[in-house]
PDB file of N, CA, C, O and CB in Angstrom:
ATOM      1  N   UNK A   1       1.420  -1.137 -23.777  1.00  0.00           N
ATOM      2  CA  UNK A   1       1.459  -0.045 -23.514  1.00  0.00           C
ATOM      3  C   UNK A   1      -0.177   0.615 -22.877  1.00  0.00           C
ATOM      4  O   UNK A   1      -0.147   1.669 -22.242  1.00  0.00           O
ATOM      5  CB  UNK A   1       2.062   0.483 -24.766  1.00  0.00           C
ATOM      6  N   UNK A   2      -1.206   0.070 -23.059  1.00  0.00           N
ATOM      7  CA  UNK A   2      -2.676   0.090 -21.881  1.00  0.00           C
ATOM      8  C   UNK A   2      -2.222   0.047 -20.799  1.00  0.00           C
ATOM      9  O   UNK A   2      -2.691   0.862 -20.005  1.00  0.00           O
ATOM     10  CB  UNK A   2      -3.799  -1.115 -21.829  1.00  0.00           C
ATOM     11  N   UNK A   3      -1.133  -0.899 -20.293  1.00  0.00           N
ATOM     12  CA  UNK A   3      -1.163  -0.791 -18.493  1.00  0.00           C
ATOM     13  C   UNK A   3       0.005   0.030 -18.501  1.00  0.00           C
ATOM     14  O   UNK A   3       0.616  -0.164 -17.451  1.00  0.00           O
ATOM     15  CB  UNK A   3      -0.950  -2.398 -17.378  1.00  0.00           C
ATOM     16  N   UNK A   4       0.501   0.749 -19.133  1.00  0.00           N
ATOM     17  CA  UNK A   4       1.300   2.144 -18.922  1.00  0.00           C
ATOM     18  C   UNK A   4       0.103   3.259 -18.456  1.00  0.00           C
ATOM     19  O   UNK A   4      -0.040   3.812 -17.366  1.00  0.00           O
ATOM     20  CB  UNK A   4       2.159   2.697 -20.545  1.00  0.00           C
ATOM     21  N   UNK A   5      -0.536   3.353 -19.447  1.00  0.00           N
ATOM     22  CA  UNK A   5      -1.736   3.989 -19.511  1.00  0.00           C
ATOM     23  C   UNK A   5      -2.744   3.933 -17.957  1.00  0.00           C
ATOM     24  O   UNK A   5      -3.072   4.916 -17.292  1.00  0.00           O
ATOM     25  CB  UNK A   5      -2.447   3.256 -20.801  1.00  0.00           C
ATOM     26  N   UNK A   6      -2.998   2.831 -17.738  1.00  0.00           N
ATOM     27  CA  UNK A   6      -3.470   2.639 -16.262  1.00  0.00           C
ATOM     28  C   UNK A   6      -2.817   3.173 -14.929  1.00  0.00           C
ATOM     29  O   UNK A   6      -3.494   3.626 -14.007  1.00  0.00           O
ATOM     30  CB  UNK A   6      -3.484   1.312 -16.070  1.00  0.00           C
ATOM     31  N   UNK A   7      -1.863   3.108 -14.914  1.00  0.00           N
ATOM     32  CA  UNK A   7      -0.672   3.309 -14.183  1.00  0.00           C
ATOM     33  C   UNK A   7      -0.758   4.781 -14.166  1.00  0.00           C
ATOM     34  O   UNK A   7      -1.237   5.384 -13.206  1.00  0.00           O
ATOM     35  CB  UNK A   7       0.677   2.675 -14.808  1.00  0.00           C
ATOM     36  N   UNK A   8      -0.325   5.334 -15.162  1.00  0.00           N
ATOM     37  CA  UNK A   8      -0.234   6.798 -14.831  1.00  0.00           C
ATOM     38  C   UNK A   8      -1.744   7.309 -14.660  1.00  0.00           C
ATOM     39  O   UNK A   8      -1.619   8.527 -14.788  1.00  0.00           O
ATOM     40  CB  UNK A   8       0.587   7.655 -16.052  1.00  0.00           C
ATOM     41  N   UNK A   9      -2.942   7.077 -14.468  1.00  0.00           N
ATOM     42  CA  UNK A   9      -4.368   7.608 -14.490  1.00  0.00           C
ATOM     43  C   UNK A   9      -5.066   6.869 -13.008  1.00  0.00           C
ATOM     44  O   UNK A   9      -6.069   7.332 -12.464  1.00  0.00           O
ATOM     45  CB  UNK A   9      -5.249   7.069 -16.133  1.00  0.00           C
ATOM     46  N   UNK A  10      -4.364   5.731 -12.539  1.00  0.00           N
ATOM     47  CA  UNK A  10      -4.092   5.278 -10.997  1.00  0.00           C
ATOM     48  C   UNK A  10      -2.982   6.233  -9.802  1.00  0.00           C
ATOM     49  O   UNK A  10      -3.129   6.787  -8.712  1.00  0.00           O
ATOM     50  CB  UNK A  10      -3.363   3.697 -11.211  1.00  0.00           C
ATOM     51  N   UNK A  11      -2.037   6.041 -10.630  1.00  0.00           N
ATOM     52  CA  UNK A  11      -0.842   6.984  -9.929  1.00  0.00           C
ATOM     53  C   UNK A  11      -1.546   7.946  -8.816  1.00  0.00           C
ATOM     54  O   UNK A  11      -1.799   7.755  -7.627  1.00  0.00           O
ATOM     55  CB  UNK A  11      -0.002   8.061 -11.190  1.00  0.00           C
ATOM     56  N   UNK A  12      -1.705   8.770  -9.460  1.00  0.00           N
ATOM     57  CA  UNK A  12      -2.009  10.409  -8.433  1.00  0.00           C
ATOM     58  C   UNK A  12      -3.309   9.931  -7.613  1.00  0.00           C
ATOM     59  O   UNK A  12      -3.278  10.431  -6.489  1.00  0.00           O
ATOM     60  CB  UNK A  12      -2.549  12.231  -9.620  1.00  0.00           C
ATOM     61  N   UNK A  13      -4.212   9.286  -7.776  1.00  0.00           N
ATOM     62  CA  UNK A  13      -5.155   8.776  -6.900  1.00  0.00           C
ATOM     63  C   UNK A  13      -4.737   8.584  -5.982  1.00  0.00           C
ATOM     64  O   UNK A  13      -4.769   9.367  -5.032  1.00  0.00           O
ATOM     65  CB  UNK A  13      -5.742   7.871  -7.127  1.00  0.00           C
ATOM     66  N   UNK A  14      -4.134   7.306  -5.990  1.00  0.00           N
ATOM     67  CA  UNK A  14      -3.528   6.478  -5.437  1.00  0.00           C
ATOM     68  C   UNK A  14      -2.506   7.406  -4.370  1.00  0.00           C
ATOM     69  O   UNK A  14      -2.718   7.110  -3.194  1.00  0.00           O
ATOM     70  CB  UNK A  14      -2.923   5.554  -6.521  1.00  0.00           C
ATOM     71  N   UNK A  15      -1.591   8.320  -4.536  1.00  0.00           N
ATOM     72  CA  UNK A  15      -0.890   9.062  -3.803  1.00  0.00           C
ATOM     73  C   UNK A  15      -1.816   9.640  -3.146  1.00  0.00           C
ATOM     74  O   UNK A  15      -1.725   9.546  -1.922  1.00  0.00           O
ATOM     75  CB  UNK A  15      -0.029   9.835  -4.379  1.00  0.00           C
ATOM     76  N   UNK A  16      -2.869  10.334  -3.656  1.00  0.00           N
ATOM     77  CA  UNK A  16      -3.944  11.103  -2.572  1.00  0.00           C
ATOM     78  C   UNK A  16      -4.146  10.390  -1.567  1.00  0.00           C
ATOM     79  O   UNK A  16      -3.805  10.755  -0.442  1.00  0.00           O
ATOM     80  CB  UNK A  16      -5.347  11.422  -3.037  1.00  0.00           C
ATOM     81  N   UNK A  17      -4.715   9.293  -1.802  1.00  0.00           N
ATOM     82  CA  UNK A  17      -5.505   8.358  -0.849  1.00  0.00           C
ATOM     83  C   UNK A  17      -4.402   7.647   0.203  1.00  0.00           C
ATOM     84  O   UNK A  17      -4.707   7.494   1.386  1.00  0.00           O
ATOM     85  CB  UNK A  17      -6.372   7.114  -1.805  1.00  0.00           C
ATOM     86  N   UNK A  18      -3.191   7.257  -0.282  1.00  0.00           N
ATOM     87  CA  UNK A  18      -2.124   7.282   0.566  1.00  0.00           C
ATOM     88  C   UNK A  18      -1.828   8.555   1.669  1.00  0.00           C
ATOM     89  O   UNK A  18      -1.424   8.398   2.822  1.00  0.00           O
ATOM     90  CB  UNK A  18      -1.065   7.147  -0.335  1.00  0.00           C
ATOM     91  N   UNK A  19      -2.124   9.806   1.033  1.00  0.00           N
ATOM     92  CA  UNK A  19      -1.208  10.485   2.265  1.00  0.00           C
ATOM     93  C   UNK A  19      -2.517  11.125   3.076  1.00  0.00           C
ATOM     94  O   UNK A  19      -2.452  11.545   4.231  1.00  0.00           O
ATOM     95  CB  UNK A  19       0.158  11.897   1.667  1.00  0.00           C
ATOM     96  N   UNK A  20      -3.273  11.122   2.556  1.00  0.00           N
ATOM     97  CA  UNK A  20      -4.317  10.995   3.510  1.00  0.00           C
ATOM     98  C   UNK A  20      -5.114  10.111   4.536  1.00  0.00           C
ATOM     99  O   UNK A  20      -5.750  10.213   5.585  1.00  0.00           O
ATOM    100  CB  UNK A  20      -4.894  11.220   3.018  1.00  0.00           C
ATOM    101  N   UNK A  21      -4.704   9.190   3.618  1.00  0.00           N
ATOM    102  CA  UNK A  21      -4.773   7.756   5.281  1.00  0.00           C
ATOM    103  C   UNK A  21      -3.931   7.768   5.708  1.00  0.00           C
ATOM    104  O   UNK A  21      -3.955   7.066   6.719  1.00  0.00           O
ATOM    105  CB  UNK A  21      -4.899   6.102   5.291  1.00  0.00           C
ATOM    106  N   UNK A  22      -2.524   8.460   5.439  1.00  0.00           N
ATOM    107  CA  UNK A  22      -1.460   8.402   6.539  1.00  0.00           C
ATOM    108  C   UNK A  22      -1.438   9.512   7.361  1.00  0.00           C
ATOM    109  O   UNK A  22      -0.881   9.478   8.458  1.00  0.00           O
ATOM    110  CB  UNK A  22      -0.128   8.264   6.030  1.00  0.00           C
ATOM    111  N   UNK A  23      -2.023  10.546   6.906  1.00  0.00           N
ATOM    112  CA  UNK A  23      -2.106  11.729   8.116  1.00  0.00           C
ATOM    113  C   UNK A  23      -2.934  11.691   9.094  1.00  0.00           C
ATOM    114  O   UNK A  23      -3.272  12.608   9.842  1.00  0.00           O
ATOM    115  CB  UNK A  23      -2.407  12.958   7.700  1.00  0.00           C
ATOM    116  N   UNK A  24      -3.502   9.800   9.069  1.00  0.00           N
ATOM    117  CA  UNK A  24      -4.591  10.188  10.558  1.00  0.00           C
ATOM    118  C   UNK A  24      -3.898   9.319  11.429  1.00  0.00           C
ATOM    119  O   UNK A  24      -4.467   8.834  12.407  1.00  0.00           O
ATOM    120  CB  UNK A  24      -6.534   9.723  10.539  1.00  0.00           C
ATOM    121  N   UNK A  25      -2.551   9.050  11.120  1.00  0.00           N
ATOM    122  CA  UNK A  25      -1.539   8.258  11.368  1.00  0.00           C
ATOM    123  C   UNK A  25      -0.946   8.669  12.926  1.00  0.00           C
ATOM    124  O   UNK A  25      -0.327   7.791  13.526  1.00  0.00           O
ATOM    125  CB  UNK A  25      -0.506   8.419  10.150  1.00  0.00           C
ATOM    126  N   UNK A  26      -1.111   9.818  13.488  1.00  0.00           N
ATOM    127  CA  UNK A  26      -0.575  10.580  14.247  1.00  0.00           C
ATOM    128  C   UNK A  26      -0.195  10.021  15.600  1.00  0.00           C
ATOM    129  O   UNK A  26       0.915  10.208  16.099  1.00  0.00           O
ATOM    130  CB  UNK A  26      -1.324  11.568  14.290  1.00  0.00           C
ATOM    131  N   UNK A  27      -1.166   9.325  16.173  1.00  0.00           N
ATOM    132  CA  UNK A  27      -1.578   8.377  17.244  1.00  0.00           C
ATOM    133  C   UNK A  27      -0.577   7.004  16.899  1.00  0.00           C
ATOM    134  O   UNK A  27      -0.337   6.252  17.844  1.00  0.00           O
ATOM    135  CB  UNK A  27      -3.401   8.038  17.156  1.00  0.00           C
ATOM    136  N   UNK A  28      -0.191   6.791  15.995  1.00  0.00           N
ATOM    137  CA  UNK A  28       0.125   5.139  15.787  1.00  0.00           C
ATOM    138  C   UNK A  28       1.375   4.724  16.209  1.00  0.00           C
ATOM    139  O   UNK A  28       2.333   5.433  15.900  1.00  0.00           O
ATOM    140  CB  UNK A  28       0.087   4.656  14.314  1.00  0.00           C
ATOM    141  N   UNK A  29       1.577   3.612  16.923  1.00  0.00           N
ATOM    142  CA  UNK A  29       3.243   3.272  16.963  1.00  0.00           C
ATOM    143  C   UNK A  29       3.756   3.053  15.475  1.00  0.00           C
ATOM    144  O   UNK A  29       3.065   3.123  14.458  1.00  0.00           O
ATOM    145  CB  UNK A  29       3.612   1.741  17.900  1.00  0.00           C
ATOM    146  N   UNK A  30       5.074   2.781  15.560  1.00  0.00           N
ATOM    147  CA  UNK A  30       5.865   2.604  14.456  1.00  0.00           C
ATOM    148  C   UNK A  30       5.570   1.453  14.182  1.00  0.00           C
ATOM    149  O   UNK A  30       5.264   1.289  13.001  1.00  0.00           O
ATOM    150  CB  UNK A  30       7.186   2.810  14.539  1.00  0.00           C
ATOM    151  N   UNK A  31       5.545   0.705  14.727  1.00  0.00           N
ATOM    152  CA  UNK A  31       5.011  -1.182  14.293  1.00  0.00           C
ATOM    153  C   UNK A  31       3.400  -0.965  13.487  1.00  0.00           C
ATOM    154  O   UNK A  31       3.252  -1.583  12.433  1.00  0.00           O
ATOM    155  CB  UNK A  31       4.636  -2.527  16.322  1.00  0.00           C
ATOM    156  N   UNK A  32       2.208  -0.079  14.001  1.00  0.00           N
ATOM    157  CA  UNK A  32       1.338   0.042  13.022  1.00  0.00           C
ATOM    158  C   UNK A  32       1.253   1.082  12.185  1.00  0.00           C
ATOM    159  O   UNK A  32       0.099   1.269  11.799  1.00  0.00           O
ATOM    160  CB  UNK A  32       0.356  -0.076  13.439  1.00  0.00           C
ATOM    161  N   UNK A  33       2.566   2.311  11.487  1.00  0.00           N
ATOM    162  CA  UNK A  33       2.666   2.822  10.622  1.00  0.00           C
ATOM    163  C   UNK A  33       3.155   1.798   9.877  1.00  0.00           C
ATOM    164  O   UNK A  33       2.626   1.522   8.800  1.00  0.00           O
ATOM    165  CB  UNK A  33       3.196   3.869  10.738  1.00  0.00           C
ATOM    166  N   UNK A  34       4.251   1.089  10.367  1.00  0.00           N
ATOM    167  CA  UNK A  34       5.032   0.203   9.103  1.00  0.00           C
ATOM    168  C   UNK A  34       3.710  -0.697   8.961  1.00  0.00           C
ATOM    169  O   UNK A  34       3.644  -0.742   7.733  1.00  0.00           O
ATOM    170  CB  UNK A  34       6.781  -0.853   9.553  1.00  0.00           C
ATOM    171  N   UNK A  35       3.036  -1.156   9.245  1.00  0.00           N
ATOM    172  CA  UNK A  35       2.045  -2.183   8.960  1.00  0.00           C
ATOM    173  C   UNK A  35       0.752  -1.691   7.802  1.00  0.00           C
ATOM    174  O   UNK A  35       0.107  -2.410   7.039  1.00  0.00           O
ATOM    175  CB  UNK A  35       1.407  -2.578  10.484  1.00  0.00           C
ATOM    176  N   UNK A  36       0.666  -0.021   8.039  1.00  0.00           N
ATOM    177  CA  UNK A  36      -0.315   0.287   7.504  1.00  0.00           C
ATOM    178  C   UNK A  36       0.662   0.751   5.702  1.00  0.00           C
ATOM    179  O   UNK A  36       0.257   0.522   4.563  1.00  0.00           O
ATOM    180  CB  UNK A  36      -1.221   1.547   8.615  1.00  0.00           C
ATOM    181  N   UNK A  37       2.060   1.475   6.170  1.00  0.00           N
ATOM    182  CA  UNK A  37       2.255   1.476   4.815  1.00  0.00           C
ATOM    183  C   UNK A  37       2.661   0.409   4.115  1.00  0.00           C
ATOM    184  O   UNK A  37       2.242   0.249   2.968  1.00  0.00           O
ATOM    185  CB  UNK A  37       2.990   2.292   4.547  1.00  0.00           C
ATOM    186  N   UNK A  38       3.599  -0.545   4.739  1.00  0.00           N
ATOM    187  CA  UNK A  38       3.147  -1.925   4.045  1.00  0.00           C
ATOM    188  C   UNK A  38       2.462  -2.729   3.123  1.00  0.00           C
ATOM    189  O   UNK A  38       2.850  -3.595   2.338  1.00  0.00           O
ATOM    190  CB  UNK A  38       2.845  -2.308   4.490  1.00  0.00           C
ATOM    191  N   UNK A  39       0.776  -2.013   3.519  1.00  0.00           N
ATOM    192  CA  UNK A  39      -0.382  -2.469   3.062  1.00  0.00           C
ATOM    193  C   UNK A  39      -0.679  -1.038   1.940  1.00  0.00           C
ATOM    194  O   UNK A  39      -1.246  -1.175   0.856  1.00  0.00           O
ATOM    195  CB  UNK A  39      -1.558  -2.823   4.455  1.00  0.00           C
ATOM    196  N   UNK A  40      -0.391  -0.283   2.238  1.00  0.00           N
ATOM    197  CA  UNK A  40      -0.649   0.659   0.720  1.00  0.00           C
ATOM    198  C   UNK A  40       0.895   0.633  -0.154  1.00  0.00           C
ATOM    199  O   UNK A  40       1.048   1.325  -1.161  1.00  0.00           O
ATOM    200  CB  UNK A  40      -1.128   2.706   1.174  1.00  0.00           C
ATOM    201  N   UNK A  41       1.671  -0.003   0.233  1.00  0.00           N
ATOM    202  CA  UNK A  41       2.657  -0.160  -1.012  1.00  0.00           C
ATOM    203  C   UNK A  41       2.366  -1.360  -1.863  1.00  0.00           C
ATOM    204  O   UNK A  41       2.404  -1.401  -3.093  1.00  0.00           O
ATOM    205  CB  UNK A  41       4.167  -0.300  -0.543  1.00  0.00           C
ATOM    206  N   UNK A  42       2.039  -2.437  -0.944  1.00  0.00           N
ATOM    207  CA  UNK A  42       1.569  -3.789  -1.503  1.00  0.00           C
ATOM    208  C   UNK A  42       0.402  -3.623  -1.823  1.00  0.00           C
ATOM    209  O   UNK A  42      -0.286  -4.637  -1.706  1.00  0.00           O
ATOM    210  CB  UNK A  42       1.627  -4.941  -0.683  1.00  0.00           C
ATOM    211  N   UNK A  43       0.011  -2.936  -2.104  1.00  0.00           N
ATOM    212  CA  UNK A  43      -1.448  -2.904  -2.398  1.00  0.00           C
ATOM    213  C   UNK A  43      -1.467  -2.385  -3.948  1.00  0.00           C
ATOM    214  O   UNK A  43      -2.022  -2.732  -4.990  1.00  0.00           O
ATOM    215  CB  UNK A  43      -2.327  -1.852  -1.287  1.00  0.00           C
ATOM    216  N   UNK A  44      -0.386  -1.172  -3.456  1.00  0.00           N
ATOM    217  CA  UNK A  44       0.204  -0.633  -5.078  1.00  0.00           C
ATOM    218  C   UNK A  44       0.588  -1.629  -6.435  1.00  0.00           C
ATOM    219  O   UNK A  44       0.262  -1.853  -7.601  1.00  0.00           O
ATOM    220  CB  UNK A  44       1.699   0.106  -4.802  1.00  0.00           C
ATOM    221  N   UNK A  45       1.441  -2.001  -5.462  1.00  0.00           N
ATOM    222  CA  UNK A  45       2.423  -2.978  -6.285  1.00  0.00           C
ATOM    223  C   UNK A  45       1.770  -4.268  -6.828  1.00  0.00           C
ATOM    224  O   UNK A  45       2.093  -4.756  -7.911  1.00  0.00           O
ATOM    225  CB  UNK A  45       3.643  -3.459  -5.350  1.00  0.00           C
ATOM    226  N   UNK A  46       0.719  -4.852  -5.913  1.00  0.00           N
ATOM    227  CA  UNK A  46      -0.514  -5.947  -6.392  1.00  0.00           C
ATOM    228  C   UNK A  46      -1.221  -5.354  -7.265  1.00  0.00           C
ATOM    229  O   UNK A  46      -1.397  -6.287  -8.047  1.00  0.00           O
ATOM    230  CB  UNK A  46      -1.555  -6.460  -5.314  1.00  0.00           C
ATOM    231  N   UNK A  47      -1.963  -4.149  -7.875  1.00  0.00           N
ATOM    232  CA  UNK A  47      -2.721  -3.579  -8.685  1.00  0.00           C
ATOM    233  C   UNK A  47      -1.442  -3.726  -9.777  1.00  0.00           C
ATOM    234  O   UNK A  47      -1.566  -4.725 -10.485  1.00  0.00           O
ATOM    235  CB  UNK A  47      -3.412  -2.089  -8.194  1.00  0.00           C
ATOM    236  N   UNK A  48      -0.542  -3.124  -9.978  1.00  0.00           N
ATOM    237  CA  UNK A  48       0.325  -2.833 -10.938  1.00  0.00           C
ATOM    238  C   UNK A  48       0.166  -4.535 -11.617  1.00  0.00           C
ATOM    239  O   UNK A  48      -0.500  -4.807 -12.615  1.00  0.00           O
ATOM    240  CB  UNK A  48       1.972  -2.179 -10.283  1.00  0.00           C
ATOM    241  N   UNK A  49       0.850  -5.395 -10.898  1.00  0.00           N
ATOM    242  CA  UNK A  49       1.478  -6.713 -11.223  1.00  0.00           C
ATOM    243  C   UNK A  49       0.676  -7.435 -11.388  1.00  0.00           C
ATOM    244  O   UNK A  49       0.905  -8.217 -12.311  1.00  0.00           O
ATOM    245  CB  UNK A  49       2.278  -7.283 -10.438  1.00  0.00           C
ATOM    246  N   UNK A  50      -0.706  -7.620 -10.633  1.00  0.00           N
ATOM    247  CA  UNK A  50      -1.493  -8.945 -10.738  1.00  0.00           C
ATOM    248  C   UNK A  50      -3.086  -8.062 -11.902  1.00  0.00           C
ATOM    249  O   UNK A  50      -3.615  -8.459 -12.940  1.00  0.00           O
ATOM    250  CB  UNK A  50      -2.032  -9.738  -8.533  1.00  0.00           C
ATOM    251  N   UNK A  51      -3.283  -7.094 -11.236  1.00  0.00           N
ATOM    252  CA  UNK A  51      -4.085  -5.821 -11.717  1.00  0.00           C
ATOM    253  C   UNK A  51      -5.879  -6.265 -10.913  1.00  0.00           C
ATOM    254  O   UNK A  51      -5.908  -7.400 -10.437  1.00  0.00           O
ATOM    255  CB  UNK A  51      -4.042  -5.737 -13.964  1.00  0.00           C
ATOM    256  N   UNK A  52      -6.751  -5.729 -10.831  1.00  0.00           N
ATOM    257  CA  UNK A  52      -8.242  -5.645 -10.566  1.00  0.00           C
ATOM    258  C   UNK A  52      -8.101  -5.951  -9.006  1.00  0.00           C
ATOM    259  O   UNK A  52      -6.999  -5.911  -8.457  1.00  0.00           O
ATOM    260  CB  UNK A  52      -9.288  -6.811 -11.519  1.00  0.00           C
ATOM    261  N   UNK A  53      -9.012  -6.191  -8.474  1.00  0.00           N
ATOM    262  CA  UNK A  53      -8.995  -5.892  -7.195  1.00  0.00           C
ATOM    263  C   UNK A  53      -8.732  -7.585  -6.367  1.00  0.00           C
ATOM    264  O   UNK A  53      -8.760  -7.742  -5.147  1.00  0.00           O
ATOM    265  CB  UNK A  53     -10.535  -4.995  -6.854  1.00  0.00           C
ATOM    266  N   UNK A  54      -8.606  -8.154  -6.889  1.00  0.00           N
ATOM    267  CA  UNK A  54      -8.087  -9.282  -6.123  1.00  0.00           C
ATOM    268  C   UNK A  54      -6.060  -9.100  -5.903  1.00  0.00           C
ATOM    269  O   UNK A  54      -5.299  -9.156  -4.937  1.00  0.00           O
ATOM    270  CB  UNK A  54      -8.663 -10.861  -7.194  1.00  0.00           C
ATOM    271  N   UNK A  55      -5.933  -8.924  -7.053  1.00  0.00           N
ATOM    272  CA  UNK A  55      -4.405  -8.401  -6.687  1.00  0.00           C
ATOM    273  C   UNK A  55      -4.147  -7.260  -5.922  1.00  0.00           C
ATOM    274  O   UNK A  55      -3.032  -7.108  -5.423  1.00  0.00           O
ATOM    275  CB  UNK A  55      -3.666  -8.094  -7.829  1.00  0.00           C
ATOM    276  N   UNK A  56      -4.730  -6.725  -5.821  1.00  0.00           N
ATOM    277  CA  UNK A  56      -4.554  -5.349  -5.174  1.00  0.00           C
ATOM    278  C   UNK A  56      -5.142  -5.847  -3.589  1.00  0.00           C
ATOM    279  O   UNK A  56      -4.447  -5.526  -2.625  1.00  0.00           O
ATOM    280  CB  UNK A  56      -5.595  -3.915  -6.085  1.00  0.00           C
ATOM    281  N   UNK A  57      -6.264  -6.530  -3.378  1.00  0.00           N
ATOM    282  CA  UNK A  57      -5.947  -7.092  -1.892  1.00  0.00           C
ATOM    283  C   UNK A  57      -4.759  -8.261  -1.588  1.00  0.00           C
ATOM    284  O   UNK A  57      -4.119  -8.327  -0.539  1.00  0.00           O
ATOM    285  CB  UNK A  57      -7.321  -7.752  -1.385  1.00  0.00           C
ATOM    286  N   UNK A  58      -4.648  -8.945  -2.466  1.00  0.00           N
ATOM    287  CA  UNK A  58      -3.167  -9.719  -2.056  1.00  0.00           C
ATOM    288  C   UNK A  58      -2.059  -9.017  -1.754  1.00  0.00           C
ATOM    289  O   UNK A  58      -1.387  -9.124  -0.728  1.00  0.00           O
ATOM    290  CB  UNK A  58      -2.621 -10.542  -3.090  1.00  0.00           C
ATOM    291  N   UNK A  59      -1.828  -8.084  -2.937  1.00  0.00           N
ATOM    292  CA  UNK A  59      -0.476  -6.963  -2.548  1.00  0.00           C
ATOM    293  C   UNK A  59      -0.821  -6.221  -1.454  1.00  0.00           C
ATOM    294  O   UNK A  59       0.219  -6.130  -0.801  1.00  0.00           O
ATOM    295  CB  UNK A  59      -0.069  -5.788  -3.729  1.00  0.00           C
ATOM    296  N   UNK A  60      -1.642  -5.676  -0.921  1.00  0.00           N
ATOM    297  CA  UNK A  60      -2.006  -5.042   0.687  1.00  0.00           C
ATOM    298  C   UNK A  60      -1.869  -6.194   1.767  1.00  0.00           C
ATOM    299  O   UNK A  60      -1.249  -6.010   2.814  1.00  0.00           O
ATOM    300  CB  UNK A  60      -3.767  -4.416   0.822  1.00  0.00           C
ATOM    301  N   UNK A  61      -2.512  -7.445   1.436  1.00  0.00           N
ATOM    302  CA  UNK A  61      -2.245  -8.108   2.541  1.00  0.00           C
ATOM    303  C   UNK A  61      -0.876  -8.215   3.055  1.00  0.00           C
ATOM    304  O   UNK A  61      -0.562  -7.766   4.157  1.00  0.00           O
ATOM    305  CB  UNK A  61      -2.704  -9.227   2.379  1.00  0.00           C
ATOM    306  N   UNK A  62       0.586  -9.275   1.638  1.00  0.00           N
ATOM    307  CA  UNK A  62       1.442  -9.621   1.914  1.00  0.00           C
ATOM    308  C   UNK A  62       2.143  -8.342   2.543  1.00  0.00           C
ATOM    309  O   UNK A  62       2.705  -8.499   3.627  1.00  0.00           O
ATOM    310  CB  UNK A  62       1.881 -10.307   0.951  1.00  0.00           C
ATOM    311  N   UNK A  63       2.155  -6.976   1.894  1.00  0.00           N
ATOM    312  CA  UNK A  63       2.714  -5.601   1.824  1.00  0.00           C
ATOM    313  C   UNK A  63       2.289  -5.302   3.620  1.00  0.00           C
ATOM    314  O   UNK A  63       3.101  -4.921   4.462  1.00  0.00           O
ATOM    315  CB  UNK A  63       1.809  -4.414   0.375  1.00  0.00           C
ATOM    316  N   UNK A  64       1.174  -5.525   3.808  1.00  0.00           N
ATOM    317  CA  UNK A  64       0.777  -5.396   5.528  1.00  0.00           C
ATOM    318  C   UNK A  64       1.868  -6.156   6.116  1.00  0.00           C
ATOM    319  O   UNK A  64       2.783  -5.535   6.658  1.00  0.00           O
ATOM    320  CB  UNK A  64      -0.844  -6.142   6.094  1.00  0.00           C
ATOM    321  N   UNK A  65       1.879  -7.425   6.074  1.00  0.00           N
ATOM    322  CA  UNK A  65       2.432  -8.493   6.791  1.00  0.00           C
ATOM    323  C   UNK A  65       3.960  -7.938   6.888  1.00  0.00           C
ATOM    324  O   UNK A  65       4.384  -7.446   7.934  1.00  0.00           O
ATOM    325  CB  UNK A  65       2.213 -10.008   6.016  1.00  0.00           C
ATOM    326  N   UNK A  66       4.703  -8.050   5.781  1.00  0.00           N
ATOM    327  CA  UNK A  66       5.816  -7.541   5.603  1.00  0.00           C
ATOM    328  C   UNK A  66       5.940  -6.376   6.337  1.00  0.00           C
ATOM    329  O   UNK A  66       6.905  -6.456   7.098  1.00  0.00           O
ATOM    330  CB  UNK A  66       6.043  -7.393   4.386  1.00  0.00           C
ATOM    331  N   UNK A  67       5.300  -5.241   6.418  1.00  0.00           N
ATOM    332  CA  UNK A  67       5.525  -4.419   6.945  1.00  0.00           C
ATOM    333  C   UNK A  67       5.118  -4.222   8.628  1.00  0.00           C
ATOM    334  O   UNK A  67       5.460  -3.310   9.380  1.00  0.00           O
ATOM    335  CB  UNK A  67       5.127  -3.711   6.114  1.00  0.00           C
ATOM    336  N   UNK A  68       4.666  -4.857   8.781  1.00  0.00           N
ATOM    337  CA  UNK A  68       4.453  -5.547   9.973  1.00  0.00           C
ATOM    338  C   UNK A  68       5.937  -6.405  10.652  1.00  0.00           C
ATOM    339  O   UNK A  68       6.603  -6.371  11.687  1.00  0.00           O
ATOM    340  CB  UNK A  68       3.205  -6.590   9.580  1.00  0.00           C
ATOM    341  N   UNK A  69       5.933  -6.827   9.910  1.00  0.00           N
ATOM    342  CA  UNK A  69       7.225  -7.775  10.805  1.00  0.00           C
ATOM    343  C   UNK A  69       8.593  -7.261  10.906  1.00  0.00           C
ATOM    344  O   UNK A  69       9.463  -7.588  11.712  1.00  0.00           O
ATOM    345  CB  UNK A  69       7.544  -9.227  10.116  1.00  0.00           C
ATOM    346  N   UNK A  70       8.653  -6.174   9.700  1.00  0.00           N
ATOM    347  CA  UNK A  70      10.203  -5.234   9.850  1.00  0.00           C
ATOM    348  C   UNK A  70       9.667  -4.342  10.493  1.00  0.00           C
ATOM    349  O   UNK A  70      10.549  -3.566  10.126  1.00  0.00           O
ATOM    350  CB  UNK A  70      11.099  -4.555   8.487  1.00  0.00           C
ATOM    351  N   UNK A  71       9.012  -3.691  11.142  1.00  0.00           N
ATOM    352  CA  UNK A  71       9.184  -2.898  12.108  1.00  0.00           C
ATOM    353  C   UNK A  71       8.601  -3.313  13.222  1.00  0.00           C
ATOM    354  O   UNK A  71       7.966  -2.615  14.012  1.00  0.00           O
ATOM    355  CB  UNK A  71       8.849  -1.783  11.825  1.00  0.00           C
ATOM    356  N   UNK A  72       8.856  -4.669  13.299  1.00  0.00           N
ATOM    357  CA  UNK A  72       8.655  -5.540  14.725  1.00  0.00           C
ATOM    358  C   UNK A  72       9.279  -5.190  16.151  1.00  0.00           C
ATOM    359  O   UNK A  72      10.244  -5.913  16.399  1.00  0.00           O
ATOM    360  CB  UNK A  72       9.218  -6.909  14.489  1.00  0.00           C
ATOM    361  N   UNK A  73       9.039  -4.455  16.949  1.00  0.00           N
ATOM    362  CA  UNK A  73      10.385  -4.360  18.063  1.00  0.00           C
ATOM    363  C   UNK A  73      11.070  -5.788  18.578  1.00  0.00           C
ATOM    364  O   UNK A  73      10.437  -6.729  19.056  1.00  0.00           O
ATOM    365  CB  UNK A  73       9.824  -3.575  19.574  1.00  0.00           C
ATOM    366  N   UNK A  74      12.437  -5.736  18.382  1.00  0.00           N
ATOM    367  CA  UNK A  74      13.332  -6.766  18.816  1.00  0.00           C
ATOM    368  C   UNK A  74      13.482  -7.492  20.480  1.00  0.00           C
ATOM    369  O   UNK A  74      14.309  -8.378  20.695  1.00  0.00           O
ATOM    370  CB  UNK A  74      14.574  -6.128  18.451  1.00  0.00           C
TER     371      UNK A  74
END
């Protein structure tokens, strides 16, 4: 239950920061946008699963790599 309260309190801030950060992506390529989006989603997932700074950083790193590879030009 405590984790749910934490998620509910962090979620609006995470969405706001994501929107502001991705708003600066106008001049980015599709692959750069995919990397940034993957990092944001991975960071949120890492925070929920692992908690703390280390979980968030690890999730962001993994999400960034996955986003980069998914949007890679073929």
